[in-house]
N, C-alpha and C positions, 0 to 999 in steps of 0.2 A: 406542424404539417405546413406543406409548404404549399402556398397556393399558388404562386409564383407561375408565369404561363411558361411552356418548356420554349425554350431560345432554340432557331431554329438555324443548325450551323449549318456556313460553306462546306464543301467538300475540301475533306481534310481537318475538319470542325477547328472550333479556337481556341487558342491557349488557356489555359481555367483564369490565369490574371487578365482576360478580355471578357468573360463573361461578366459582363455589368448587369449590375443590378440599379434602379430607378430610384433616385434620391429624393426621398419624400420631406416636404413640410413638415417640422420647420427646422431641417439640418440647417445648421450655422454656411454650409458649403454652398447652398444655392443664395447667402449673402454678402456670400464676395463676389470681388471684382476680379474678374478673370483672368490671367495673367496672358501673354501673347507665349504664340505660338516659337520657336527659339529655331527649331530642328525641322525639316522636313524630309524627313528619311523613312525607311522601314516602319519604326514602331507610330509614326505618325498614321501612317497609311492603316496597317492594321488596326489602332486605335478607333480610325472614322467607319475602317470595314465593323469593325466590334459594335459602334454606334447605332449601324443601318440596322444591325442585326435587334440589336437591343429594343431600336426604335418600331419595326415591325414586328418582335415579339406582342409586343404591349401596344400594338394597335395604333400609333400614334402617326403623325404625319410631320413631325420636327421634334429636334433634340439639341438639346447645348450639353457641353460637356458638364460641366454645374451639375446637370442633373444623374450623372453616373459617378460621381463624387470628383470627378476634374477638372482641378482649377485653371482651366485653359480657356481660349478664345476660339474655340471649334461648334463651329453648327453643321448635323445634318437633316436633309430635310426633303421628302416629297408630297408635295400637294396636291397629287393628281393618283398618287399610289400604284400607277405606272412602271414599267420598264424601263429605265432610260430618261426617266425623268427627275432622278435623282439629284440633290446639289447639295454641293459641300462648301462651306464658307471656313476656311482660316483666317483668323485672323481679320473680320469682316470691320467695317467703318461703316454707319448706313452716311452716308455725302447729303441726301434731300430725302423729303418726306413730302411730297404734293399730292393733289385732288381733293376730292370733297372726304369729309371723315366719314365713317359710318360704324352702324355703333350695328355690333353682330354675339354673338354666342361665341365664347371660345372655354377651351376646356382645357387641362396641362395633366401628363403624367406625372410629377409631381403632387399634383392635388386630385388623386383618381373621384372619381363621380362626382365632382364639383366642376360647373358650367357658371361663369359669367357674362354677361353683356360688357364687351371694352368698346371702345369708340378709338379708330384708329383711320390714320390718312390712306385711302386707295391705293398710294404707292409709293414705292419707295426707288431710290439709286444706294448700289454698295457697290462697295471695295473691299477685294477682299483677296486671300491666294488658295489657291487647288492645294488637294494632300501633296499634290507633286511640285509644290512652290512656283507654279504659274500666276503673276498676278492678273485681274481681272477688273473691269468695274460695269455695271451692269444694273437694268433698270429692271424692277417687277412689276405688275401690279396684281389688283386682286386678291385672291385668297392666298398665292405665292408668296407676294407683299404682308400680309395680313400675319403667314408663317415663321416669317422670317422677323420682320419688327416683335413676334411674341418670346421668339427664340433669343433675339438679342438681348432683350429685356434679363435674361436670365445671363447672358456675360455681365452684365451691369450691375447682376444684383435685385433689380427688379420682377417681382413676384405676382403672379396670377392675383392673390388676395389685395395686393399695393394699389392693381387697377379696377377693384371691385367697387361697386357705387356701393353706398351706405343699403341700399335695400339687400343688394346681395351679400354684402358683409352678415347683413343679417339672418336673411335665407338662411345660411350656410354655417351660422354661429355651431352649433350643435357638430358638424361633421370638421370643422378646423379643430372643435377641442379636439375631438378625436383623434385627430392627425396630433397635434399636441401633447395628450395621454397618452397617445403609442411610442410615441421619439421618446418622452421622458420614461416611459419603460423599458422601451431597449437599450435605453441609457443604466439604467440601475443595474441591469441583469447582465451588462458585461462585466 
């Protein structure tokens, strides 16, 4: 039985190869440092659209390409959920993190149902490219900055479990073990 939520398709639908599923912990693709995007073309724009579709269908606010099994340096996010607030970061680099560090609860689509308090600086400045190949540099604050830093971690192979306190790891020990067991069962069934 498929418990996966239905993907909201844009007009005309998405090709089957672009109907992404979220990659769950501990899949090794999540631990690999993502590779830079080389071509800013229609395939990249289609991938970005499919990532937004998956992010919204999964009720997320951000998604990195490794989370859909792609080893590419692409992040999509919409911290407000409002139309027009979508941000695409291709080949991003965080140039600076500033401001007070705040401890807030974070979740992750690759760790369903698991939340942990993570300390992060309040602001970040990013250099990236749009899906169309335009370079930009921009500063972000508050929740948007936190989402960017979380998704950037995915591009570096850093996961929510790596940012968890010892207490959060202990609190989520059973849920983390369940994810590992499910991954092993799925691999054995191939």
